[in-house]
Structure formats: C-alpha cells, structure tokens
N, C-alpha and C positions, 0 to 999 in steps of 0.2 A: 504494500500500500504506500503510494508516494506521500511524502510529507508536504503539506501545504502551509506556506507562511501566512501568518495572520496579516491583516491589512496594516495594523499598527507597526509590525516588524518591517514590512516593506517600506512604509513611509519613513521610518527611522533610518533604515539602511540607505535609502535614496538621499535623505537629508545629510547623513554622515558623509556620503560620497561627495555631495556638493560642497560641504564645508572643507573636506580634505583637499579637493581640487582648488578651492579658493585660497587655502593656506599655502599650497604648493606654488600657485601663481604669484602670491605675494612674496614668498621667499625667493623665487626666481627673479622677480623684478628688483628686489633689494640687492641681490648679488650683482645684477647687471649695473645697478646704480653705483655700487661700491667700486666696481671695476672702472666705470666711467670717471668717477671722482678720483680714483687712484691715478689714472692716466693723466688727468688734468693736473693733478698735484705734481706729477713727475715733470710735466712740461713747464710748470711755473718754477720748480726748483732748478731745472736746467737753464731757464731764462735768467734766473737770478745769478747763477754761477757764471754764465757768459757775460753778464753785465759787470759783475765784480772783477772778472779777469780783464776787462777793458779798462778799468779805472786804474 
C-alpha cells in the first residue's frame, strides 16, 4: 500500500524548499558581492601604490 503524504506535509515541504532556495540565492549573491568588492579594493590599493611611487 503506497504511503500518501498529508496535505499539511506537502505544503510544509514545498515551503521549506522555497525558503532553502531563497537562502541559497542570497548566499550566492553575497559571495558575488564580496568578490566584486575585493577586486575593487585591490584596484584602489594598486592605484595608491602607483601614486606613492610617483611622489
């Protein structure tokens, strides 16, 4: 006899999957932003070094 999930369990599982996907997307976006900021910071640091060496 196949087991049938109750409607409440199905709704809970679907909601959990939605929340998990949202969380994953936020983490992914945060990592991309950190990489972008890190690269910008490196450019700024390199510009400062080149300006200091000119003086």
